[in-house]
C-alpha positions in Angstrom: -36.9 -48.8 2.6 -35.2 -49.6 -0.9 -37.6 -47.2 -2.4 -36.7 -44.3 -0.1 -33.0 -45.0 -1.0 -34.0 -44.8 -4.9 -35.6 -41.4 -4.0 -32.7 -40.2 -1.9 -30.2 -41.2 -4.6 -32.3 -39.6 -7.3 -32.9 -36.5 -5.3 -29.2 -36.3 -4.5 -27.9 -37.0 -8.2 -30.6 -34.1 -9.3 -29.4 -31.7 -6.5 -25.7 -32.2 -8.0 -26.5 -31.8 -11.4 -28.5 -28.6 -10.8 -25.5 -27.2 -8.7 -23.1 -27.9 -11.4 -25.2 -26.0 -14.0 -26.0 -23.0 -11.9 -23.2 -20.3 -11.0 -24.3 -18.6 -7.6 -20.9 -16.4 -8.2 -21.3 -12.6 -8.4 -19.5 -10.6 -10.8 -17.9 -7.3 -9.6 -16.6 -4.4 -11.6 -12.9 -4.2 -12.7 -11.0 -1.8 -10.5 -10.0 1.4 -12.6 -6.8 3.5 -11.9 -6.0 7.2 -12.6 -3.6 9.7 -12.5 -3.8 13.7 -12.0 -3.2 16.0 -15.0 -2.5 19.4 -13.3 -2.1 22.1 -16.3 0.3 24.8 -15.3 -0.2 28.1 -17.1 3.2 29.3 -16.9 5.1 30.6 -19.8 8.0 32.7 -19.0 9.4 35.1 -21.8 13.1 34.3 -20.8 14.0 31.0 -19.3 16.0 31.2 -16.0 19.7 30.6 -16.5 20.1 29.8 -12.7 18.2 28.2 -10.1 17.3 25.1 -8.6 13.7 24.5 -7.4 13.2 21.8 -4.9 9.5 20.2 -5.0 8.9 18.9 -1.4 6.6 16.2 -1.0 2.8 17.5 -1.4 0.9 17.0 2.1 -2.7 16.0 1.4 -5.1 16.3 4.2 -5.8 12.7 6.0 -9.3 12.7 5.0 -8.3 12.7 1.3 -4.8 11.0 1.3 -6.0 7.4 0.4 -5.7 6.2 -3.0 -9.6 5.5 -3.3 -11.8 8.5 -4.7 -14.0 10.5 -2.4 -17.4 11.9 -3.6 -19.3 14.4 -1.8 -23.0 13.7 -2.2 -24.4 16.5 0.6 -23.2 18.7 3.1 -22.4 16.0 5.3 -22.2 13.0 3.2 -19.0 11.8 1.8 -18.6 8.2 0.0 -15.2 6.4 -0.8 -15.3 4.6 -3.9 -13.3 1.3 -3.9 -13.4 0.2 -7.7 -12.0 3.8 -8.5 -8.5 5.0 -7.2 -5.4 6.8 -7.8 -2.5 4.9 -9.3 -0.4 6.0 -6.2 -1.1 8.3 -3.5 -2.5 11.7 -4.0 0.3 13.4 -2.6 3.0 11.8 -4.8 0.9 12.6 -7.9 0.6 16.2 -6.9 4.4 16.6 -6.5 5.3 14.6 -9.5 2.8 16.9 -11.7 4.0 20.1 -10.2 7.6 19.0 -10.9 7.1 18.1 -14.5 5.2 21.3 -15.3 7.6 23.4 -13.5 10.3 21.9 -15.3 8.8 22.6 -18.7 8.0 26.0 -17.8 11.6 27.4 -17.6 11.0 29.6 -14.5 14.4 27.7 -12.9 17.2 26.0 -14.5 16.7 22.8 -12.7 13.6 21.5 -11.0 14.1 18.5 -8.6 12.1 16.2 -6.2 12.5 16.1 -2.5 15.6 13.6 -2.7 18.3 15.0 -5.2 22.1 15.7 -4.8 21.5 19.4 -6.1 21.6 22.0 -3.4 18.2 24.0 -4.0 18.1 27.6 -4.3 14.1 27.6 -3.5 12.0 25.0 -2.0 8.0 24.7 -2.9 5.9 23.2 -0.3 2.3 22.2 -1.4 -0.5 21.3 1.1 -3.6 19.7 -0.4 -6.7 20.5 1.8 -9.2 18.5 -0.1 -9.4 16.3 -3.0 -13.0 15.1 -3.8 -15.6 14.6 -6.5 -18.8 17.4 -5.7 -21.9 15.7 -6.7 -24.0 18.0 -4.6 -25.5 19.2 -8.0 -25.6 15.9 -10.2 -26.4 18.3 -13.4 -22.8 20.2 -12.5 -20.2 17.9 -10.7 -17.0 19.2 -9.9 -13.6 18.3 -9.0 -12.3 20.3 -5.6 -8.6 20.5 -4.7 -7.9 23.7 -2.8 -4.3 23.9 -2.2 -1.6 26.3 -0.4 2.0 26.7 -2.0 4.8 28.4 -0.4 8.1 29.1 -2.0 10.9 29.7 0.1 14.3 31.0 -1.1 17.1 29.3 0.3 19.9 31.9 0.1 17.9 33.9 2.8 16.4 31.3 5.1 14.0 33.5 6.9 12.6 35.2 3.6 9.6 33.8 2.0 9.2 34.8 -1.4 5.7 34.2 -2.0 2.8 32.3 -0.6 0.1 31.4 -2.4 -3.7 30.1 -1.4 -5.3 28.7 -4.5 -8.8 27.1 -4.2 -9.1 25.3 -7.4 -12.4 24.1 -8.9 -12.8 22.4 -12.5 
């Protein structure tokens, strides 16, 4: 009996030493955060003297509105990436990039967000239909972001100045 107790004590001591030396924790990759950089190619010859453009919040299709990146692997297979994501929601990123780019373009005297005290003369509405990395051809991956934009002039509420459907692949 004493011999069995000695063996049990030795086995338990060795087990505790072994468990303390071996780590069974799994290391996971760090999460990485990204923002959009939408390059607008608008350089007017004569900067606007008047006009206030209000950038309405951009609506993103619910399939792609989450902060996690979405990858298209085949015609019917999409994946969500937990470790790579947008810093804030894609709709807010798109609206802010448009606001900054159009402010620098000089097309309007003021370019404001959806919450502002200035009365807009025009409003820009944007709908992002999809937003994903297309990896169907792994040799030539693409960023896909087709969107629709509509500018409405407020001094004539019923008149729509322009509507642009711009599929964008880059």
